[in-house]
C-alpha positions in Angstrom: -24.7 -0.7 11.7 -23.8 -3.7 10.0 -21.1 -6.1 11.5 -17.9 -6.7 8.6 -16.8 -9.8 7.9 -13.4 -10.9 8.7 -11.8 -13.7 6.8 -8.8 -15.7 7.6 -6.4 -16.3 4.6 -5.8 -19.9 3.8 -5.6 -22.2 0.8 -8.7 -20.6 -1.0 -7.1 -17.2 -0.7 -3.8 -17.3 0.3 -1.9 -14.0 1.8 2.3 -14.1 1.9 4.1 -11.1 3.2 8.1 -11.1 2.5 10.5 -8.9 2.9 11.3 -7.4 -0.2 15.2 -8.1 -1.3 15.4 -4.8 -3.4 15.2 -1.5 -2.6 11.9 0.2 -3.8 11.6 3.7 -5.2 8.3 5.4 -6.0 8.1 8.7 -8.2 4.9 11.0 -8.7 5.0 14.2 -10.4 8.9 13.6 -11.0 9.5 13.6 -7.5 10.7 10.9 -5.3 7.9 10.0 -2.5 9.3 6.8 -1.4 12.6 5.3 -1.2 13.0 2.0 1.0 15.0 -1.0 1.7 12.8 -2.1 4.4 9.6 -2.8 2.1 7.3 -5.6 2.2 5.9 -7.7 -0.8 2.6 -8.9 -0.1 1.1 -11.6 -2.6 -2.5 -12.1 -2.2 -4.1 -14.9 -4.3 -3.8 -14.6 -8.1 -3.4 -10.5 -7.8 0.0 -9.1 -8.8 2.3 -8.8 -6.1 2.2 -5.3 -4.2 5.0 -3.3 -2.6 4.1 -1.8 1.3 6.5 0.8 2.0 7.2 1.6 5.7 5.6 5.3 6.7 9.4 6.1 8.0 10.4 5.8 4.0 7.6 8.1 2.6 7.7 11.8 2.3 4.6 12.2 3.9 4.6 16.0 3.5 3.8 15.1 -0.5 0.7 13.2 0.0 -2.8 14.7 1.1 -5.5 12.2 3.0 -8.7 12.0 1.0 -12.2 10.8 2.5 -12.3 7.9 0.4 -12.3 4.7 2.2 -12.7 1.0 1.6 -12.5 -2.4 3.2 -11.2 -5.6 2.7 -12.4 -8.6 4.7 -8.9 -10.1 4.8 -7.1 -7.0 5.5 -9.6 -4.5 7.2 -10.7 -0.7 6.8 -8.2 0.9 4.4 -7.6 4.9 4.0 -6.4 6.5 0.9 -4.0 9.5 -0.1 -3.8 11.5 -2.9 -0.1 12.8 -4.3 -0.9 16.5 -5.4 2.0 16.4 -7.5 0.8 13.8 -9.8 -2.3 15.7 -11.1 -5.9 14.3 -11.0 -4.3 11.0 -12.2 -2.6 10.7 -8.6 -6.2 11.0 -6.7 -6.5 8.0 -4.0 -3.1 6.6 -5.5 -1.8 5.6 -1.9 -3.7 3.4 0.4 -2.7 2.0 3.9 -4.3 -0.4 6.5 -3.8 1.6 9.6 -5.4 -1.1 11.7 -4.8 -4.1 9.7 -6.2 -7.7 10.7 -4.2 -9.9 12.5 -3.3 -12.2 9.9 -1.6 -9.1 8.0 -0.5 -7.0 10.9 3.1 -6.7 9.4 1.6 -4.1 6.9 0.6 -1.6 9.9 2.5 1.4 9.2 3.1 0.7 5.6 1.5 2.2 2.6 0.9 1.1 -1.0 1.0 2.7 -4.4 -1.5 2.0 -7.4 1.0 1.8 -10.0 -1.3 3.3 -12.7 -1.6 6.6 -10.6 2.0 7.4 -10.4 4.7 7.8 -12.5 6.9 4.4 -11.1 7.6 1.9 -8.9 10.9 0.8 -9.1 12.7 -2.4 -7.6 16.6 -1.4 -7.9 19.8 -3.3 -6.6 
């Protein structure tokens, strides 16, 4: 089995994790799947910022774990969930790093959503 490369964020590939200053509400299939005032914003290199919502603020009964998995050398092994209420578009719409690399340990017990696979990720006051 090949060893997975682990990379540390730095000037060439920065990753910043900060508290989201606003309420994050995620809807899929017309249903609220997540509602949090404790989300984290992860800004990685030049990618768009991503909202990581604590699992405690997600209606996990609306998610269905899939066999899909990926690996990020900066964050670790990634697991995925679908949101059946969202239909085919919402397959593998949610991801999580259950055992993230030390540099991004703050996102443990959080999930993120692909904006194009759900109805909306709203930042509210």
